[in-house]
N, C-alpha and C positions, 0 to 999 in steps of 0.2 A: 150512597156510593155508587156511580155510573161503571158498569164493569168495562175493562179492553182489552182486546186480542187479538193474536194473529190470526186468520186461518189459509191454510195450504189442501191440497187435495195430488193424489194421485190414483189413477186407472190402468191398469195393465203393468207390464214389463219394463216398457223401452226408456222409464226413464225413474225409477227406481235410485240408479247413483248419480244422477244430478240432483234429487232429492237430500240425499247424505250430504252432499255438497254443500245443497243449499242451507240447508239445517246448521251444520258444521258452522260454517261461516255466520247464521242469523245470530248463537248461539254468543258469539264476539263479540257482538253488538246490544245486545236485548235479553233482560233477563224473565220477560210480563208470560203470561200465559201464550201457549199456540194448541192450535188443535187443528189436528191433522185429516181426516176424510179422504179413507181409502175402499177404492171400490174394486169389486171381483171383472171381467177375469185379471186374474195376479197367479204365476206360477207359486211362488211360493210365501203366501199369505201372511201366515205364523212369521216367519223369519222377517220377513219387513216389518211388520208390527212392533217386534221386539229391539229391532232398532232404528225404527220412529222412538221408542219409547228411552232410550236409550238419549236422546235428546231432553227428557220430559215436555216429549208432547203429551196431550190427550188426544189417545185414538180413536175415531168413530169409526165403523166397519158401514158402509152403504149397500142398499140392495140395487143390483145391476137394473139400471133402465135400458133396455136394448135399443128401446127407438129411438132415446136421446144420443147424440155424440156427443163424444169426451168434453168438447167445448160448451154445450150445451148445457150438460148436465152441471159442469162446473157455476155456469150462470145461476145455475137454481136452486145454490148453496146458500147465496146472496139473499134470500128470501124471506129466512128465517135458521141467523146468525148466531152462537151462543153468546155474545157483547153487546152491550150496548153500542160501544165505539167499536169496527172492527177495522183491520188492516188485511188485507189481501194481497197476497204471492206466491206467484208463478214456482212452479220448484226450476223451472230453466234459471235461475238465476243466482245472484253471488253478491251478499251481503259486506259494506266494504265502510260502510257506518255506520252514523246513528240513526235509525226511522223515526225515531218518536215522534219530529213534527209531520209527521201523517196523519197521527191523534190529536197532537195540537189543533192543525189547520182545524179542524170541524169546530172549536170554539171557537178559534180566534180569528174565524171569519164567517162564522154564526152559521154554515153550511151544510148539508147532507152528505154529496159526495163530493172527494178528494182526488184528484186522479192526474199527474203529471202528463206535462206536453212532450209528446214523442218526437223528439228531433228538432224542434222547430218546424215542424212541417206543418200545413194546414190546411182545410176543409175543402177550399178550393183550388191546391193543385192539382196536378193530374193523377197524383195516385190516390188517393183518399177521394176524391171527386168520385174516379171510375167505381171505387168502391160502394160509395153510398146510392149510386142511380143501380145499381144491383136489386135495391131493394124497392125499386119501384113496383106498384101494382102488388107488394106486401106490408106497407106502411104508408100510414096517409101523404098523399101529396104534399097537404103542409107540411109536416115535417121534414118531408125529403128537400123542402124548396128552401127552408131556415138552416139545414145543415149545410145547406149547399153556398150559403153564404160563408166570409169569410172570419171562420173561427180556428182556433189551434186544433191539429188533429189529435189525437191521444191512442194511448195502448192501453187494455186492459188487465195485462199481466201485473200492474201494480195499481191499486186502488185505496181507499180508504173509506168509511161510511159509517151514519149512523142511522142506528135501528126503530123503526118507527111504522104503523101502521101506512101513511104515504108510502113510507120508501119499499117496503113489501109488497103495496101493488105495480108501485113502479119495476119492480123487479118481474114481477109474475108477467106483465108485459113487455117486459122487453125476452125473458124467457121464451115465450111465444111465437115472439117475431123472428127471432134466432132460430130458431126450430123449425119456423117455417124455412127459412134462408136455406137451413141444413139440409132438408128435403132438395129442396134444389142446386144442394152441391157450391153453396155461396163458400166462398173462401175466407174464414174466420168470421161467424156470422155475429157471432156473439159482441167482437170488437166494433165490429160495423152498425151494428143496429146502437150499442152506447155511445159512437160519432153523430149517429142520426137525433139520437133524440134527446141526448145533454145538452144540447142548446134551448131546448123546450118543455127542460125540467119546470120550470113552474105550473106547468098545465096540469101537475101530477101535487100541486103544493109544495115544490121542495127546490133547494137552493145545490151549487155545485160550485166549486172552485179548482183553479188550471191552476198545479203545484208547477215548482221548475224541475226541468227534464234529468235534476241530479239524481230525482229518483227514479227514475225509469232510462238508465243509459245502455240506448241500443250498442250492442257489440257490432255492429255493423254499418252503421248510421249513424252517430252519436258527431263522430270526426271534431272532437274535440268543445264542441259546443258547452258541456256540464263540465262545472270547473269544481266544483265540491261533489263530486260521485260519491253518493250514496247506497247505490242497488245496480248493481250491472246484470243486464237481459240479457238470454243469449239466444232466445225465439225459437224454443226447441231445441233442435237438434245440433245449432253449429257453438258448442263450446268447446270445441277440441278443432280448431280450427286454424290454420298457421296465419293468425291475425293477432297484430299488438295484444285486442284486448285479452285474448283468450292467455296467451302466450303469460303475461300479466296477471292475471284474474284467477283463472279456474284451472290449469294444468300445472301449476306450484298444490296448488288445496288439493286435487286428486291423487297427487303424487303423495304426497304428506299423506293423505287418508289408506291409501293403498299398500305403502310402508311399514305403518301402524297397523293396519286393519281396523281400521276405527269404525265403529257401529259394525262391525264383522261386515265391511262394504266388499272384500273381496268377492264373499258368495256370492253375490247379487251383479258381477260381470259379465257371467256366460248371458242375463236377459238385459244387457244393453245394449242401445240401439247401435245400427249399420256403423258408423261414423266412431262412436270410440273405440269400438273392439277393432278396425282398421287403422285407429291412430296407433293403441298397445301393440296391435301387431307391428308394424311402422317403425316405432318407437324404441320398443322394449324387444320385440318379436313375444310378444307375450299376453296373447290371449289365444287361452287351448277350452277347448268344448270338453276334456275328459279329466276326470279323477284319477288319478291313481290308490289305490284303495290296498293296503294289508295289515296283518295283526300280530301280535308279538303275545305273549306271556314270559313270565321269567324265566323261562327255560328261552325262546325262541330271540327273546331279544339278546342274546348272545349270538347267535345266528344274521340276524339280521345286521346287526353291528360288522358283520365278515359282505355279507349282499346288499346292503345299501350302497356301500360307495361305490359298490360295482355299477350298481341301477345308473347311479350321477355320470359315471362317465361314460359308458357304451351308449342307452337309453336316453341319456337328457334330460333323467325327470326332474332334473331343478327348474323346468319349463313348464311345469305342473301343478297344479296345486295336488295336493298328497292327504289320505288322510290315513293316519294309524287307530289302529281300535286296540287299547290298552286294556290288559286284564294284570292282578296283583300288583302292580306298582302308580303310584302317586303321581299322575301326570305331570304335577306342577314341582316337585321337588328330588324326585328319585333322579338321582347322578347315572343311573343305567340308560335313562333317556336322551343324555345331554346330546350325544350324537345326531339327535333328531331336532332338535332343536334352531329350526330353521324358520326363513320367513314362510316359504311353499306349505309346511306342514302343520297340519292341522293334529295335533291328538287330542284323542276321546275315550276315555275311562269305558271298558264293558265289561259288567261282571251276568250274573244270570239270574242274581237278586234282584238287581238294580234294573235290568230290560226285558227279561226272561221270565217266562212263569211256567212254574213243573217241572224246570229245564234240573238233572241233577248233575248226567255226563260232560265233563270236561271239553271235550271233543265238541259233542254238541254245540257247547256254550261259543265257541269261539269261531265255528262256521255259521253261526245263528248271524254274527256281526254283518257277516256278507249277504246276507237279504234284508233282516230286519234293521240292521244298523247302516248300510248303505242306502235305501229308500227312504230313511229319516235324515241322513245329516250330507247327501250326495249332491249338490246342488248345480251341479253341471249335467250336457245331455248324458254324457256317458261316463263310465268306470270300468275302470281296469282294475280286474285283479292280482296279483301280486303273492303267489303264498313267499312268505321269507325265505324257506328254504330253495327257493328258485334263482336262476339268477342268468347275466346276457354271456353270450361266447363271442358276440363280433360286438359292430355297432350299425346292423342295418335300424333303422325305422323298425318297429312293432309295433304301429298304429295306421289302417291305410284307411280311405275313403269307403271302399270294399264293404270291411270290418261291418262298420255304420248302419248299414241296411238290414243288418241279421238284432233280431233280440236282445241274442250274445253269439258269443266268437270265440270256441277255442280249440283248446289242441285233439288231434283225431281220438275216440279212444273205442273199447268196443263191447266194456259190461259194465253191470253193475251189482250191487248185492243183493241176493234175489230176495231177502229179510226188507231191506228197503223198498222195490218194487211192491213186494206184496203191503207191508204199510201203506203204502200212497193207492194201492188197489182199492183199499180197506178207505182211505179217508176219503179218493173220489166219489166212491157209490155213496155213499151218505152228504156230499156238498149241493148245496142249493144251483150250484150254476148244471145246467143240462149238457154240456160237452162233457162235464166229469161225469157226473150222476148218470150219464147214458152211456159212455163210452164202456167198451167189451174191457176186461182184464189185461194190462198191459203185461202180464207173467206168461199169459197165453204167446206173446207174442215172440216170440223169441224161444231160446233150449236156455234149459240151464244144465249147469257140468259142475258140481259137486256147488262151491261156493261164491259163484260166478255164475251172472245169468246174462247170456250174453244177446243184444236188442237183435232184429233185424234189419233193423238201420244203425248208423253212426252214430255216436253220442259222443259228447267232449267231456274230459278232463279240465278241471279250474286251475291246475296250477299257475295258468296264466290265462285271462280271458277278460274280452271284452261286452261293456253289459249297456245296454239302453235303460239309461234309469226309469225315464216308464216303462218299462219292463218289471225291470223290479219290480217298482210302488204296485202294478198292478197283481204281481205274486204274492205281496205283501197285503191286499186289498181281499185277498181268496182265504185267509186265515181267519179265524176264529176266536183265537187269542194268540197270545207274542210266543208263539213255538214250534215248530215246523211240522211236518204229519210224521214224517222222518227226518231221523239225525245226520242230515247230507244237504249239501248248498249246492251242489250240482246236477246232483240227482235229483230233486226238489226241482229246479225252474227246466231243467229236460225236459220232465214229464209235464211240466203243468205246457210250454212248448209245444210239444209234440200233441196237446191233446187241442190244444187251441186252433193251434197252424205250424205244422211240423216242418214248411217253409221258409219260417224266420228261425231257423238255428244253422249255424254258421260254421261250418267246418272246415281248417286247417292246419298245416304242419309249422306248428310255431317254432319247433327246433330246428328242422332242415331250410325252411325261406326266411324266420324273422329272428332266427340266432338268441334263441332263448329256450331256457331247459328247466329242467325240475332236481332237485337236489334230496337227501332225503335228510328229515329232522335230527333221525336217531345217531348218525354220522358223528356227530358234535361240531362245534363252533372252528376246531381248530382243523381237522377234514374240510369245512366250508374255505379256513384260512388259504389254508394248501392249495384248494382249488380256484381258489380266485388268482394268485399266484402263479398256476400256471395257465388259466385264461391268457394274465399280460402277458406272461413270456411268450407265447403263441400269437397272441393278437401282433407284438413286435417283431416278430418275423418274417408280418406278411408286408 
């Protein structure tokens, strides 16, 4: 019995959102096999693969061929498909009806390639003939001449084909011509080569069939031609334009996926292409490149119950994705966490037993979440640490573009614990990185005063601190185990930045300039409740 299935492909970051939308709609109309190819570069490959598996896809990671442009790489996948009969679908699509006829056509019409007509256009029309002529000197004149006759125009975003040796030979020639076209920067070279070659497929011993436009409905150019729409094609980044096709088919699905966070779609929004980001910002004020991060245990959850509404009221954190690392409580069922069960908040369990190596101290356990935990779970470009016992004193925005130039930017501070610096010096001396190994001991670069070590340069304290996620991940890569070399998050990150590039440390007065200050957890929940009331009363009078 012949196998059949759908093939899809993604490379890079920009189209991951579209891919999830495409798969979600496809699965409403198709239950069969899907093989999804993923290729680097991709900022969050493992997370994206998990989302693909949510839709029961067979995920195949392929090597990066840097000399192949994305469209040429896509084309090369046709040569050796995993199925006898394959339906190819681009990820910039939304499925609105049954797609099985694209398989049936291969048998019913006794063909090797089935490809939909594009919008009723023809090869001797102005647009398509110009594209064909660009391949003069690359493809033999006899194929160019035949292609310029009156044939249906096609689009290779959706097509089905039958596997065979003859087909593989045709695809190799097709891909080679497309590659040569890409070197000359010819627009959509893969598609145009197919437009040139398909009328002459008989020379490869192959047959084709032109399917109705219903299976490739153009977002902009269909103009009502397709009466039985099956697949809407958004041509790259046109899915959120203010046109009927986008408003009817893409935007409602995208909204549903975001509201339910199906397949973890929200974590990929920071990587989406510019049009999606602009759409979210205009429609909802909704794209943020920063994740708010805090943590709580059974003691601090009662303090966070008082400070969290303060952050919502004065710093509008409901507009940001929020991560709360939770220790000692069941994130799914514990009622003490109910005030945090919000659409923009993700509760992540955190414990030394599951997440760390050899840690016994509870303070170290919780602080480690702000290095190892954030490196793993934050998907935005930046993240802002807020201690559960810190709070806002006014509504001044507390994230600025100036802060984002630094590896991290925190409140000014002057000293560290000497024991922490000594532990970090010992760790650095045995490190494989020369900038750490060859650096002089930091303990000699300042002044000791009993249990305080005063640096010769200002450092930060991190009751509030904005971080570049990339730098946080760099800090984790320096570790040999899942444990900090000293039980301190901000001193460790300060040490690394100081040794590699001190200019990447940002220091600001968050209390004075941005209306955010620190409390003391030892004061207990009631103190924070009273303090929040004082803040509210004071701001009412202004």
